[in-house]
C-alpha positions as CSV (number, residue, x, y, z in Angstrom):
1,M,-4.6,42.8,-33.4
2,A,-1.6,45.7,-34.4
3,D,-2.7,49.2,-34.8
4,S,-1.8,49.4,-38.0
5,L,-1.6,47.6,-41.2
6,P,1.9,46.9,-42.7
7,D,2.7,49.7,-45.4
8,H,5.0,48.6,-48.2
9,E,8.4,49.3,-46.2
10,S,6.9,45.8,-44.3
11,L,6.1,44.0,-47.3
12,L,9.2,44.8,-49.4
13,A,11.5,43.2,-45.5
14,A,8.5,40.5,-45.9
15,A,9.5,39.3,-48.7
16,E,13.4,39.1,-48.1
17,E,12.2,35.4,-45.9
18,G,9.5,35.1,-48.7
19,V,5.4,35.6,-48.8
20,D,3.5,32.5,-49.7
21,F,-0.3,33.9,-49.0
22,D,-3.8,33.3,-50.3
23,G,-2.4,32.8,-53.5
24,F,-0.3,35.5,-53.2
25,V,4.0,34.7,-53.4
26,L,6.3,37.8,-53.1
27,E,9.9,36.7,-53.2
28,R,13.3,38.5,-53.1
29,T,16.1,36.4,-55.9
30,D,19.4,36.1,-55.4
31,D,20.2,39.1,-58.4
32,G,18.5,41.5,-55.6
33,T,15.1,41.4,-58.2
34,Y,11.8,40.6,-57.1
35,A,9.5,37.2,-58.4
36,L,5.8,37.9,-57.7
37,E,3.1,35.5,-58.7
38,T,-1.1,35.3,-58.5
39,P,-3.1,32.9,-59.6
40,E,-3.6,34.6,-63.1
41,A,-0.3,35.2,-63.4
42,R,3.8,35.7,-62.9
43,E,6.8,38.6,-63.2
44,T,10.1,37.8,-62.8
45,T,13.3,40.2,-62.3
46,L,11.2,43.2,-61.4
47,E,13.1,45.8,-59.7
48,E,11.6,47.6,-56.5
49,G,9.9,50.3,-59.0
50,E,8.8,48.2,-61.8
51,L,7.1,45.9,-58.1
52,E,5.3,49.2,-57.0
53,R,3.5,49.6,-60.3
54,A,2.5,45.4,-60.5
55,L,1.9,45.9,-56.8
56,E,-0.9,48.9,-57.8
57,S,-2.6,46.4,-60.1
58,I,-3.3,43.4,-57.9
59,P,-4.7,45.7,-54.9
60,A,-6.9,43.2,-53.6
61,F,-4.2,40.2,-52.7
62,V,-1.7,42.8,-51.0
63,S,-4.5,44.7,-49.0
64,N,-5.7,41.1,-48.0
65,W,-2.1,40.3,-47.4
66,R,-1.9,43.3,-45.3
67,Y,-4.9,42.7,-43.2
68,W,-3.8,39.1,-42.0
69,D,-0.3,40.0,-41.1
70,A,-1.8,42.4,-39.2
71,I,-3.9,39.8,-37.0
72,G,-1.5,37.4,-36.7
73,G,-1.5,34.2,-34.5
74,E,-1.5,31.7,-37.0
75,G,-2.8,28.9,-36.1
76,T,-5.3,30.3,-33.3
77,A,-8.5,30.0,-32.5
78,R,-8.9,33.5,-33.2
79,R,-8.2,33.5,-36.5
80,T,-9.7,30.7,-38.1
81,F,-12.7,31.9,-36.6
82,L,-11.8,35.1,-38.2
83,R,-10.8,33.3,-41.7
84,W,-14.4,31.2,-41.1
85,C,-15.9,34.9,-40.8
86,E,-15.6,35.4,-44.4
87,R,-15.4,32.1,-45.9
88,A,-11.5,32.2,-46.6
89,P,-9.7,28.9,-47.0
90,I,-8.4,27.6,-43.1
91,A,-5.9,25.2,-43.5
92,D,-5.3,23.7,-40.8
93,A,-9.1,21.6,-41.2
94,T,-8.2,17.9,-39.8
95,T,-11.5,16.5,-38.7
96,E,-13.3,14.8,-40.9
97,G,-17.5,16.4,-41.4
98,Q,-16.0,19.9,-39.3
99,T,-15.7,22.6,-42.9
100,L,-16.5,25.8,-43.2
101,G,-20.1,25.1,-44.1
102,D,-19.7,26.6,-47.7
103,E,-16.9,27.2,-50.6
104,P,-14.2,29.0,-49.4
105,L,-13.7,32.1,-51.3
106,E,-10.1,32.4,-53.3
107,V,-8.7,36.6,-52.9
108,P,-10.4,38.4,-55.6
109,E,-14.1,36.6,-55.1
110,R,-13.7,37.4,-51.5
111,H,-12.8,41.0,-51.4
112,D,-15.8,41.9,-54.0
113,A,-18.2,39.4,-51.2
114,L,-16.7,41.9,-48.5
115,E,-17.5,45.1,-50.5
116,E,-21.2,44.2,-50.1
117,G,-20.2,42.1,-46.7
118,I,-19.9,38.5,-46.0
119,V,-22.5,37.3,-43.3
120,R,-22.0,34.1,-41.4
121,E,-24.9,32.8,-38.6
122,W,-22.3,31.0,-35.4
123,G,-26.2,30.4,-32.9
124,Q,-28.4,33.1,-32.5
125,L,-25.3,35.6,-33.9
126,R,-25.5,37.2,-36.8
127,I,-22.3,38.0,-38.0
128,A,-21.9,40.3,-41.1
129,V,-18.0,41.1,-42.2
130,R,-17.5,43.9,-44.7
131,L,-13.9,46.1,-46.2
132,A,-13.4,49.2,-44.0
133,D,-13.3,52.8,-45.7
134,G,-10.1,53.3,-46.6
135,G,-9.1,50.7,-49.0
136,E,-6.4,49.1,-46.7
137,G,-7.8,46.1,-46.5
138,E,-8.6,46.5,-43.0
139,R,-12.2,45.0,-41.8
140,R,-15.0,45.8,-39.6
141,Y,-17.8,43.4,-37.9
142,E,-21.7,44.0,-36.8
143,L,-22.9,41.7,-34.3
144,R,-26.5,41.0,-34.3
145,H,-29.2,39.0,-33.0
146,V,-30.4,36.8,-36.1
147,D,-33.6,37.8,-35.7
148,D,-33.1,41.3,-36.3
149,A,-31.1,40.2,-39.5
150,D,-33.7,43.2,-41.9
151,R,-33.5,45.6,-39.3
152,A,-32.2,49.1,-39.9
153,R,-29.9,50.0,-37.4
154,E,-31.5,52.7,-36.7
155,E,-34.7,51.0,-34.6
156,L,-31.4,49.0,-33.1
157,E,-29.9,49.6,-29.4
158,R,-26.2,50.5,-30.5
159,R,-24.0,49.1,-28.5
160,E,-19.8,49.6,-28.9
161,D,-18.1,47.5,-26.4
162,P,-18.3,43.7,-26.9
163,R,-17.9,43.3,-23.0
164,D,-21.8,44.9,-23.2
165,A,-22.7,41.4,-24.6
166,R,-22.3,40.4,-20.9
167,E,-25.0,42.4,-20.0
168,L,-26.8,41.6,-23.3
169,S,-26.8,37.7,-22.6
170,T,-28.0,37.7,-18.7
171,Y,-31.9,38.0,-19.9
172,D,-33.7,36.4,-22.3
173,E,-36.9,38.8,-24.0
174,E,-38.5,38.4,-20.9
175,G,-36.5,39.6,-18.3
176,R,-36.0,36.1,-16.9
177,Y,-32.5,35.4,-15.7
178,R,-30.5,32.7,-18.5
179,P,-28.6,30.4,-16.4
180,L,-27.3,28.8,-19.4
181,K,-25.4,31.1,-22.5
182,T,-25.7,28.7,-24.8
183,A,-29.6,27.9,-24.7
184,P,-31.8,29.6,-27.7
185,T,-33.3,32.5,-25.4
186,L,-30.8,35.3,-26.5
187,R,-32.6,38.3,-26.3
188,S,-32.8,40.9,-29.8
189,G,-33.1,44.5,-30.6
190,W,-29.9,45.4,-30.1
191,V,-26.5,45.7,-32.0
192,L,-22.5,46.2,-32.0
193,P,-22.2,47.7,-35.1
194,D,-18.4,48.8,-35.7
195,L,-16.2,46.2,-34.2
196,T,-12.6,45.0,-35.4
197,G,-11.4,41.0,-35.6
198,R,-10.4,40.9,-32.1
199,A,-13.4,42.9,-30.6
200,L,-15.4,40.7,-32.7
201,V,-13.8,37.4,-31.2
202,E,-14.0,39.4,-27.4
203,A,-17.8,39.7,-27.9
204,V,-18.7,36.1,-28.7
205,D,-16.7,34.3,-25.9
206,F,-19.5,37.0,-23.9
207,F,-22.2,35.7,-25.5
208,Y,-21.4,32.0,-25.5
209,P,-18.2,31.1,-23.8
210,A,-15.6,28.4,-25.0
211,T,-17.1,28.4,-28.3
212,I,-15.0,29.6,-30.6
213,A,-12.0,27.6,-28.6
214,N,-13.7,24.4,-28.5
215,W,-14.9,24.8,-32.2
216,H,-10.8,25.6,-33.5
217,R,-9.9,22.4,-31.4
218,E,-12.6,20.1,-33.0
219,R,-11.5,21.5,-36.1
220,R,-7.9,20.7,-35.3
221,G,-8.7,16.8,-33.7
222,E,-7.5,18.1,-30.5
223,L,-11.0,18.1,-28.4
224,D,-11.2,17.0,-25.1
225,V,-14.3,15.4,-24.5
226,D,-15.2,14.4,-20.8
227,H,-17.9,11.6,-21.4
228,W,-21.1,11.1,-19.0
229,L,-19.4,8.0,-16.6
230,E,-16.0,9.8,-16.0
231,T,-17.8,13.2,-15.5
232,A,-19.9,11.2,-12.7
233,E,-17.6,9.6,-10.8
234,R,-15.2,12.7,-10.1
235,Q,-18.3,14.7,-8.9
236,T,-17.9,14.9,-4.8
237,G,-20.1,16.8,-2.1
238,I,-23.4,17.2,-2.9
239,Y,-22.8,15.8,-6.4
240,D,-21.6,12.7,-5.6
241,V,-24.9,10.7,-6.2
242,I,-25.2,11.4,-10.0
243,D,-22.8,8.4,-10.7
244,E,-26.0,6.4,-9.2
245,L,-28.2,7.9,-12.1
246,P,-29.6,4.4,-14.4
247,R,-28.1,3.8,-17.7
248,E,-31.3,4.4,-19.7
249,A,-32.1,7.8,-17.6
250,V,-28.6,9.6,-18.6
251,D,-31.0,8.9,-22.3
252,W,-33.3,10.6,-21.4
253,M,-32.0,13.8,-19.4
254,A,-29.5,13.7,-22.8
255,E,-33.0,13.8,-24.4
256,A,-34.4,16.5,-22.6
257,C,-31.4,18.7,-21.8
258,C,-29.1,18.3,-24.9
259,V,-31.1,18.8,-28.1
260,D,-31.6,22.0,-30.5
261,S,-34.9,23.9,-29.0
262,Q,-33.1,23.8,-25.7
263,C,-29.4,24.5,-26.2
264,L,-27.2,25.2,-29.8
265,R,-23.9,23.5,-29.0
266,R,-23.6,20.2,-30.7
267,R,-23.2,17.3,-27.5
268,E,-20.5,15.2,-28.7
269,W,-20.1,13.8,-24.8
270,E,-21.6,9.9,-24.4
271,Y,-22.1,7.5,-22.0
272,D,-18.8,6.3,-22.3
273,D,-16.6,6.2,-24.7
274,D,-17.6,2.6,-25.9
275,D,-21.6,3.6,-24.8
276,A,-23.4,5.5,-27.2
277,L,-26.6,7.1,-25.9
278,E,-29.9,7.0,-28.0
279,A,-30.6,11.0,-27.7
280,P,-29.4,13.3,-30.8
281,G,-27.1,15.1,-30.3
282,G,-28.2,18.3,-32.0
283,D,-27.0,20.8,-34.9
284,G,-25.5,23.7,-33.5
285,P,-21.6,24.7,-34.9
286,F,-20.4,24.4,-31.7
287,P,-19.5,21.5,-30.1
288,C,-20.2,20.5,-26.4
289,R,-17.3,19.0,-24.9
290,E,-18.4,17.4,-21.2
291,P,-21.9,18.1,-19.4
292,C,-22.3,21.2,-18.1
293,S,-22.9,22.5,-14.9
294,L,-26.9,22.6,-15.2
295,V,-27.1,19.1,-16.5
296,V,-25.1,18.0,-13.5
297,A,-27.2,19.8,-11.2
298,A,-30.1,18.6,-13.1
299,A,-29.3,15.2,-12.5
300,R,-28.6,15.7,-8.8
301,K,-32.2,15.5,-8.6
302,W,-33.3,13.4,-11.1
303,A,-30.6,10.5,-9.0
304,I,-32.8,11.0,-6.1
305,L,-36.2,10.8,-7.8
306,E,-35.2,8.0,-9.8
307,S,-34.0,5.8,-6.4
308,E,-37.6,6.1,-5.5
309,A,-39.8,2.7,-5.9
310,E,-42.3,2.5,-7.6
311,R,-45.7,1.7,-7.1
312,T,-49.3,1.3,-8.8
313,Y,-51.9,3.8,-8.3
314,E,-55.8,4.2,-9.3
315,L,-56.9,7.3,-10.5
316,E,-60.9,8.2,-12.1
317,L,-60.1,10.2,-15.6
318,T,-61.9,10.2,-18.9
319,T,-59.8,9.7,-21.9
320,S,-60.3,13.4,-22.7
321,E,-58.8,14.2,-19.1
322,L,-55.7,11.1,-19.9
323,N,-55.0,13.5,-23.1
324,Q,-55.4,16.5,-21.7
325,L,-52.3,15.8,-19.1
326,A,-50.1,14.9,-22.0
327,E,-50.9,18.0,-23.4
328,L,-50.4,20.0,-20.5
329,I,-46.9,18.2,-20.0
330,D,-45.4,18.5,-23.5
331,A,-46.4,23.0,-23.4
332,V,-44.5,22.8,-20.5
333,A,-41.9,20.7,-21.3
334,D,-41.5,22.7,-24.7
335,G,-42.0,26.1,-23.0
336,R,-45.3,27.2,-25.0
337,T,-48.0,27.5,-22.5
338,D,-47.6,31.9,-22.6
339,E,-48.1,31.0,-26.2
340,I,-51.8,29.8,-25.2
341,R,-54.3,32.3,-25.8
342,E,-56.7,32.4,-22.6
343,A,-59.8,31.8,-24.9
344,D,-58.8,28.4,-27.3
345,V,-60.3,26.5,-24.3
346,N,-59.5,23.2,-27.3
347,D,-56.1,23.0,-26.3
348,G,-55.5,20.5,-23.6
349,A,-53.0,23.2,-21.9
350,N,-55.6,26.3,-21.6
351,R,-55.2,28.2,-18.4
352,Y,-59.0,27.1,-17.7
353,R,-59.2,24.4,-19.2
354,A,-56.5,23.1,-16.4
355,R,-58.2,25.2,-13.3
356,Y,-61.3,22.8,-15.1
357,L,-59.5,19.9,-14.3
358,R,-57.5,20.7,-11.0
359,A,-61.0,21.6,-9.3
360,K,-62.6,18.5,-10.5
361,R,-60.1,15.9,-10.2
362,F,-57.4,17.5,-7.5
363,D,-58.3,17.4,-4.0
364,E,-58.1,20.4,-1.2
365,N,-54.2,20.0,-1.0
366,G,-54.0,20.3,-4.3
367,G,-52.6,16.9,-5.2
368,L,-54.1,14.3,-8.0
369,E,-57.6,12.2,-6.0
370,A,-55.6,8.9,-6.6
371,T,-55.7,5.2,-5.0
372,K,-52.6,3.1,-4.5
373,R,-53.1,0.1,-4.9
374,E,-51.6,-2.3,-2.7
């Protein structure tokens, strides 16, 4: 963005070519006077002094033009995202269904809303945009975790540099490394309180890389999607085996990895261009255009495991113990083992229940006592 907003002289210079933006129309006519139009009124044959007085009566339209003229980048992902943040009309959406998510606000209503602040959510990020002090139309953006929506700024760790998002997104609440940036495990307790538009986009890109760009491409109908089969077939080295993963296993993999509880992106890739997966793709605001590196790495292990021949085993379990094994698997798969109280022995995934089952049914080497049926 430019260092400063355009001044009055810049607006008059722009009128030479004609201004037509967000319902604000200004042009210089052949006789040297000006024509000014908004959705509410139209004035013509205005001399420069008359024009200045007319512009002073519509400050919201003038300041809105100034801000977006300074932003520049017509048609870019950065500009479109910033427009989305304040619910401004966006004219470049060509993909049916990929709308703003809210009815866009026209200039007077949007100006009033920006006085109070407009809030949007982008994954686990809460973006609040408001008018900066000074009355020139400049915006300021606050970025924080959605879970901290009601907390005072003073309670949060204050950050100023958008590049701090790299550090904030590296580890979860428990200090564990986050290999997938779009996993719903972003830690809370921080705030970037006073960002410019450019800094906001930079920070969001550090939190969720490429999500703005891919969202923008999707809106324009330009998102290039690489489906599973083409992704798998181009792998080399140790990942060359993933194209051997059975068709039904790809559905299981998508159900395991590519749902809202595991990733905030909305999966747009399928098994192949004409072969859709049964697993739901999720409801995230930004699309996933190809299997990510985490899915590819996991697929290598599953391809190896799926190559094993199935055998039948016999083991002795009570009905309650069989149900407990299912509860244990569910608890681990859903990541809720840390939530189970030690005293809650009614939960099959309770630590003491699990240890009791191991002591009773597992051998001294830690294996489940089972007999292979010939």
